[in-house]
N, C-alpha and C positions, 0 to 999 in steps of 0.2 A: 504494499500500499504508501510506503514511504516512494518509494522508486516513481508509482504511479501521479506523484505528485511533482517528480522533477521532469517528465518526460516535455512537457513542451519548454523548457530550458535548453534539454537536450537535444531538441529536435535543433530548436535557432543557434546554440552554439554550433554543432557538425556543418550547418548551412552558413552558419559566416564564416568555419574555417575553411570551406569548401569554394568560399567566396573570395577570402583572402587567398590559397593559393592558387588560382585562377590572375587573379592582379600580381602578383610575385611572379607568375611563368611571363607572363606579354608584357610586366615593366620593370625597371631597373628604379631604386631609391633617387630620386634631385636631390643634389647637395645642395640646390639652394633653393628648397622649399620650406615652406613651413605652417603648420597647420593648427589654427585653434579652434577648439572643441571646447562645447558646454552643452551640456541639458539640463543648468541650473535656470538658463537664460535664452530667449530669441534673438539676442542681439547682444554685440560683443559691451561687456563690463566687467568692472572693477579691477580685478587684478587680472586678467589677459589683455584688458585693453589699454594700461598702464606699460605693461610689455611689448604691448603690440607699436602704439607708438613710437617706443624708444627705438624700436627695428627699423620701422617707417624712417628716425629719421637718420641712427646712426649708420643702417647697414640696407640701404635703398637696393642694394642685390639682389637681397631674397625675395623669393616671390611670397605672399602671403595670403593663404585658401583658410576658408570658413566653414565650420561645423558647431551651428548652434539651432539647437532643436528642443524647446522646454516640453520637458516628457509629458504625456496627457493619457491616463491610466484605464481610459476608456477603449471599447473593444475596438474600435475606429483608430484613437491615437496609439496603442500599442499594435496593429499594423502598419499605422504612418512611420513609428521609430522603425519597425524592422526594415523600412523601405533607407531610414537615415541610414542606419549601420551596416548596411549595402554599401552605402557612398563612404563611411567611414573606412570599412575594410579597402578601399583602394586609397584613399588617402594615407594610409597606415603601413602601407606598402611603399607609398611614391614619398611619402616624405623623410626630409631630415629629421627635422623636430615636427613634435607634436604633445603641444601645449593643451591644457588642463585644467581645473579648478576643483572638482570635484570627482564622483566615484562616475565609473565611463565606461558600462557593460563592453562593447565590442572586444577594448584591450584584455578584460579579464581571460576569455575562452579562447583568445589566438595564441600561436608560438610563433613571435614575432622573428621578423628576418632581420639579418647584422643589418650594421650599418641607420637604426633608424633607435632616435633619443626620443622618450617619453617624458616630459620636464611636467610636474604633479604642483603647481602652484595654487596650494590649497586654499580654502578660501576664506579660511580660520585665521586668526592668528593666536599664540599663545597655545595652551592648550588646560584647560577645565574639564570639560565632559567627554568623555570616552565615547571614542568612535572605528571603524572599522574592526581589526583585531582584536581591538582591546573588546569588543562587546560583544561575542561571541558567545554564547548563553546566556546572555542578558535576552529578557524578551525584544527589545529593542534590535540587537546584533542578528546574523548571518547564522544559520545553524550549523553544527559540524556536516550534514548532510549535503547540504547545498554547496560548502567549499570544497567536497568531491568533486562538485561539476563545476562549478564557476572559482577559480583564483581571485577571490577578492584583492584589488591594490595590487596586483602582481602587473609586471612589465615597467616598472618605472627607474629612469636610469636616474634620474636625480629628483629631489625634495627639497624647496628653501624656506625655510620658519624665521620664527621671527627674532631667536635667543639659542642659544647653546644648551639653554635647561628645557629644554623643552624638544630637544635631540631624543632621545630615548625613548620619549614619548609617541613619538609619529615612528619611530624603527619598529617598533612591537604594532602599532594601528596597522603600520603598511608592511610587514613582517621585509622588512629592509635590513640592510648593513647601515650602524651609522654613519657610515664615513661617505656613504653617499645623500646624506642628510645635510644642508648646509645653511647654517645660522645668517642669513647675506639681509634677512629683512623682510617686510611684506608691502609689495608693490604698491599699491592702494596708499598706503599710508604717506605717500608721498605729496596727497595731496596737502596734507595739513604745513608743511611746509613753502608752501605756495600759496605768498600772501595777495599775489595781484589776480589770482583767480579768485581765491578766498572774498576780497573785494569786489571783485564782478560779481559774484556770485550771491552776497549781500544785497547789493545793489536790488537785481533781479529778483531774488527775493521780494524785499520789501516794494516793489514796484506791483510787485502780484499780491501783496496781504500787507497794505501800508497802514492798518488798524493794528496791529502788530509793532508799532517803531518803537514803543515804550513799552512792551512786553517782556517778561524773561518766559523763555522757553524751556519747557521740561519735554521732554522725550523719552515716552516707553516704549522699549524695542523688546517683547520678550521673545526666547528662540522656539524654537519648532516642536511642538508636540504631535505624537503620531510616527505612523510607521511608513516607511517611503510616502508614497504621496497619499493615501490615504487620510482623511481627517473630515472632523465635522467644524460649523462653524464656530469661528474665536470669541470667549466672551471675556469683555474685560474681568480682570482680577479684584475689582478696587470701586468703592462706592464715588462713584464721578462727579454729584449731584452735589455731596458731599466737599469732595477737592476741590469744586468748583465754588460756592460758599467761603472756602476757607483762604483759597488759593486767586480768585477768579480778576482780583485786583491788581495786581501784579505780575501772574503767570498766567501761562496758556500753557493746555497738555497736547503735545502732537502725537500720535498714535503711529508707527511702523512695524508691519508686520515683515516672516520670514518670506525670502520667496516661491519658497515651498508651501507657504499658508495659503491657497489657494482659494477655499472657502469663502473666505472672507471675514470679513469683521460685524459683528448682531448688535450696531450702536447708530444713534442718531447723531449727525454733528453739529454744535450747537458754536455761542463765539467764545466757549473754553477749550471746544475739544475739535481738533482737526485730524481728520483720518489722510497721513500722506503715505505714498506705495510709491510711486512710479516717477512723479514728477520731477522727482529729484534723486540723486544717487545718496549712497549712504552715507559716503564721504561727505557731499555734500550738508547733508541731516547734519551731522555729528560737530561742522563746523560752525553751523547756526545754533547747536543746543548751549544752554548754559548748564542744565543740570538733567544727567541721564537717568534713568530708572527701568534694571531689568532685574531677569532672573539667572539665566544660565547662558542667556548670548555672549556668543565669545564677540561681541561687540566693544566691549567695555574695554579688552586689551587694548584698540585702536584708539578709544578716547581718553586712557590715561597719558596719552603723548598730547592730547591739550591741557592737561595739569586742570580741569575741571571738572566739581564735583559729581558722586555720583552715588545711588542710593540702590540698595539691591530688597528684590522682593520676592524671594521665592516660598511663596505662599503653597506649594504642592511637593517640597523637597524631598520627605520621605521616600514620596513616591517613584516619584522623577528617580531617586537614587537607588530604588530597586529595580525601575526599568530601563535604566541606561548607566551609573556610577558615572565617577570624578576621579581625575587621575591626582587631585589632591582633595583634603579635607574643606568643603566647604566655606564653611563658614571662619576659617582660619585663613583662607587663601582671598578673598574679594577684598578690592580695597576701600571701602565706604560701609557706611553701617545696614545691618542688614535688619529688618522688620518683616510682619507678617500681617498686616491690618491696615486699613485707611487712616483709621485715626493713630497710630504710632507712625506710619508713613507721612500723614498731614504735620503735625508735631516737628519732625525730623525737619523736615522743608523750614518752617518757622521762627525752628529756634537754631537752624543751620549747623545741625548734628553733622559736619561731614570733618572726612577726614585725608586733610592737604599732605599730611608728610607722608603717612600711606602711601598714596598715591606717586608721588617722586620717588620711592624706595621701588614703588611696584614698576614703574618704569624700567629702572635701571636694571631690575632681575630680567624684566621680558623683553627688552628692545637692545639688542647689543650694539646696535648702528640706532642714532637720533638728528638725522641728518637731512631726511628728503631726498638720497639717492640709494633706496632700494633698488629701485628698478633698471637704474645704470649697473651696479654690482651684478644682478643677477643675469643680465642680457649678457656684459661682457663675458662673465665666465661661462656659462654654457655653449657660447657663440665663441671670444676667440680660445680659451681654452682650445675646442679644437682644431682651431685656425694656427694654431702655434702644433701640435700631434701632428696634423697633415703636413703645415711645413718642413718638420721635424724629420715623417717621415720620407718626402721627399729627398732633401737632403742626404739622409742613409742611403737610398737607393742608386741615387748621382755619385755618390763617395763609391759604392760596391760596383 
């Protein structure tokens, strides 16, 4: 019975292997081709966008190809995704570099040919909640039976992370050797060091929301809850009416959901509450934010670079720990007060019970660099190292 459950996955696996073998048979690896792929979004964004723009600027000779297809779990959506994976087989067979930012199924069922480098630009900074192979045996994670058929997070050549401290966790999650995981930074955080872009963005924002000129912005950004892409509508875990009455003169509340939370938010907007989803990137939203409220979202790692206050609201901590678990003791790690109800949350805000000293030490702990040059370092690392290797090989051949 257990095997029957995996038959569709097994059939797709061997179908993709056949397609990939044919692509390899009739095509060579194009050493000037880079493919950007994601199923988190239908467009180029976040880490991939920053790396893409750097390559376009510094290495214009590379041909850039795009595979963006946000996963749709309906029957029709799955059929379309199979066609997308067929296309990905061709580009995996012909690209010198294949860049992703999350789970990417075709990679895990293929035996890649030599000459292809898969670069994982994981969408999260730091490490808090467990992911990948660290969640095997947990309700959130893959089962041992599934891993027999799909080598989840296999085939990565290089992974880039924010600091040396988190390297062992990524090695565990991806089943990799630590020497292939490099603490060179998170590309999207370079935005926080670009004052001109931030200034232009603020001008655009206040043109759209002139009524917020004199307000402070609270951003509530909860983590994704659920398994894969299946979920119900998200309901805010606090009393918004009470918050508005207590905080509305000074603050507004922005809500930004995880990109996988496609079912949406079950609230009515007001002059205090705004649901902000696609009109601004997460870097832009964080740069506008005066106070961050989150639970287990890794966004607080990014936000610490701005040296602004944050409050943690893990209203379902015990359940979430059972479902997924953490790499650290949650309450000991987070650089801000932890509250569990609306009144405590409001009191924390009005009395300004923030922990700026903890934010500063947290930043130094989880970011090896704070210079706005993560993208440049990463791109030069995986491309220039390759150039040096090719040149050395050519010199060796000429000498012999």
